[in-house]
Phi, psi and omega in degrees: 000002177094012177285137180281327182218137177227135174247128186210180175234149185284337177203177183295145183228163178293144182298324185297307179297322178295318179294321179298316182288320180295319183296312182297315178303306186291318173309317181289312186300324186257000184303328182280340182286308178048224185259009180287121183285344187261352180289143172239153183292135181245096178291349182286353175275358184301321178295317177290325181293317179291320178304306184301321181291322178291321176300318177295324171298317179295327184286344177282344181255158168261187182289076174245166184298322184287343184295315183297318184291334183283318183264329189292338179294338185286130182223155178234129176245134173126197183237000000 
C-alpha cells in the first residue's frame, strides 16, 4: 500500500503485552516532538522505538518461558 515502515506481530498476541508495547513505542517515537511547534515527526526512528519498547517488555519478565512468547512476535518492516 506504499507504507515506508510497518510495525506488526507475526501471530496473535495478548492485549496486555500489545498495549504495553504500543504505549512505549509511541512515547519513544514522539518524545522529541513535545510542545515544540517547529519540530517535525521523524518516522525513521520507528525501528529503534520498537526495539526500546520490546526491551521494556522483556525487562518485565524474568527468564520465564512466557517471556519469549510475549516479546518475540513484534516485527518492523521497512527502513
